[in-house]
C-alpha angles and dihedrals in degrees: 000000000000095000118102115205130209095270096065091044090051091049090053091048092049092049090052089052092049091050091051093049091047088053090054095042099050099068092042095054092040092055095045103039115014089152090064091051089051091062116098112261096011114120133175096277094049093045090047092051092049090052092050093046095047091046 
């Protein structure tokens, strides 16, 4: 039961990548659209997606 296969290692690697991208995305969205982030229930990912969708 001590062996860790490739799937758990991949999950850890993907989470690290997501964390890194979130770190990069937060200041960008905050500087471009702080008014979106001020809305209840709108976080960085939602605001970022709205910005991309709206163009």
